[in-house]
C-alpha positions, 0 to 999 in steps of 0.5 A: 499500500502506498503511505498516506500523503496528506490532508491539509483540511479536516474536513465538515463531515462527521466521518470521513474515510480516505482509502490508499489502494496498492497501485504505484499509479493510484492517485494521492491528494496532497494539499499544503497550507500556503502559510507553511509552503510560503515559509518554506520557499523562504529558506535560502540555499545562498544564505545557508552557504554564507552561514556554513562558510561564516563558521568554517572561517573560525578555524577551529570551533573544538569545545577545548578551543580558545574562548578569549580570540576573538577571530578564532575557536569557539568563543568567537564562533559562539559570538557570532551564532548569537549575533546571527540569531539575534538578527533573527530576533529583531524581526521577531516583535519581542517575541524571540530572546537569544542567550548564551546557556552556560554550563561547566563541564567537569573534567572526565578523564577522557575527552575533558582533560580539566573543567571547562566552561561550555555554552548552548547558543539558543533562540527562544521563540515564545508561542503566543497561546498563554494556555499552550505550554508546548515546546519544540527543540531544533537543534545542530552542533556548533563544535568541530574536531579533526582525527584526534578528538583532543586536537584543539588547536589544529584547523577543524572546518567542520562545514558539514560536521556540523556547520550544515546543522548549525547553518539550518538551525540559524536560517529556520530562526531567521524564517520563522521568526516573523511568523507567529506560532501557539507554541514554543520553538527553541533554536539551539546551537548545542556545543560539546557534542564531539567531547561526549554530547554534553550541551545536548545532556545539559539541555535536556537535564535542564528540560527535565528539571524545569518540567518543560512541556517538550514534545519533540526534539529534532537534532540535525547533524551532517545534512550537507553532503551528498556524496559518498566515497567507497560507494561513489554515490551522488544523491541529493534526494534522500535523507536519513531520520534515526528514531529509537523503537523501544524507549530508552526510558522505558518504565515496566508499565511501558514495557508490559504494554509494548509486549502485550500489543507489539508496540516495538516499532511504535515509540514516540520518536518513531511516530515522529519520524513518520510525521516528518516523511509525511511533511516531506512528501507534503512540502519538499520536492524531490526530497525521499525521507528514509526512516531508518529503524535504528537509534543511530549509526554504528560507532556514532552517536548524537545529540537527540540520545540525551533527549531520548535517555531523558525520556523526551521524543527525539529524532536524528536527521542526517544525510543519506550518504556519509563521505569519511575522506571529509569528517573527522579528518585532519586537513591534508593532502595524502595519495592525491586526495584533499581530505578535510570538512570544507564548503566546497564539499557541502551541497547547499541545495540539498542543505536547503531541502534538508532545512526546509523539512525541519521547517515544515515539521516544526511549523506544522506541529506548532501551529497544531492543536496538541496530542489527545489525551488518554487514548485507548482501545477497548478490548473487553470483549471479543469483536471484529470491530475497534472501538476507540477512545479519547479526550481533548487536549486540556490545553491549547486550541480545541481541536476541530476534529481527530484522524484515526490513522491505521495500517497492516501490523507489518506495514511500517507507515500509515496507510488510512486516515479517518477523519471524526469529530467526536471523542470516540469511534467503533470501526468495522476493522479488527483490532487485531489485525490492525495498528491504531493512532490518534492525531488532534487536528485543526480547521486548517489541517495541522496535525498533532503527533499521533498517539497510540491506544493503550488497551483499556476495559 
């Protein structure tokens, strides 16, 4: 079956069922919100290139490099990123604030030889609805490295790793600052990733300590390279999203529910990944979002991981094909090969598309109602039908209606959307043969993240 594309408006009927046929030539409706579409058109490959080259100009952004030099090192790079985000904030009518969230990392005997102060550069676009406390985070890591992770002085341009993700964050802030959203979006350039994900750990711990209603975290790490070494693949039409299956922070109750329902492929992070794939179909031409059902690549890690470990919904956006001649390499020429992570190796049109994917996802989520609450599937009777119940979100905008998502148990993507306006429905499909989820939708068609039902009696 083809996966669902999108439906930008909930509709007026009490019940509308959208079917998708197995045919590769089946008609698929793609209806985009003009407001979001206009925002996506403002993402600029030229601006992204300017930002990447600006980051590279600091020679190294190693987390242990100078914080005093005004032209070189991590301190100068952080101040530059703050200034760029402040340009965006100047257009937001006071709704965006920019700070350097400083924290001290204690010596760990490994990649932190002595106590060091680091900082995450953050721009917070405050939501306009005082009753909507949802928070969304988009990040890229500002630090760079050479082959030796402890080399704090050698040139480490870091154009793609992770100048691309950092540039995307700054460009997203520039484009989205003028738009109002009921929920809050935080754009953050994270430090300390290469030394042990320290900036992400600090931010995840802060979010947990301050009880943020953090709905989703999008980590962008290496999203600008479209040419791989060894395989020689050159492809700027696909991007990977990594998401956990079994939640890293799983309670015994969650484990029992997962085991009883076969929900290993339905964590909230995996629902976010599916959501992003749908947003890519809707808003980003010539980009196929590839869902990678792993937390991350072998031998590697990323800033989404501390958020997953803290129990938050988080994914990693990453280029489809990596080039190991460029990343984590000392700048040099060897056997006729030029090593090093330079802007010349970044495909800025590809970076633009991946940045646009983030924008479409963030905008749709931040404009949508909150997810439905207490979603359940009634299991007290032997029946070939499925009864679902839920409650409207208690905060923020009241939904215009709800989508019931449906797929066969072996399918990786949702296959049908069923629109209802109440908070209960009975479907002529067996709960034993399908997976279901419920998402809230407003009158303009902005959908919340789907919620899987728990068995109820």
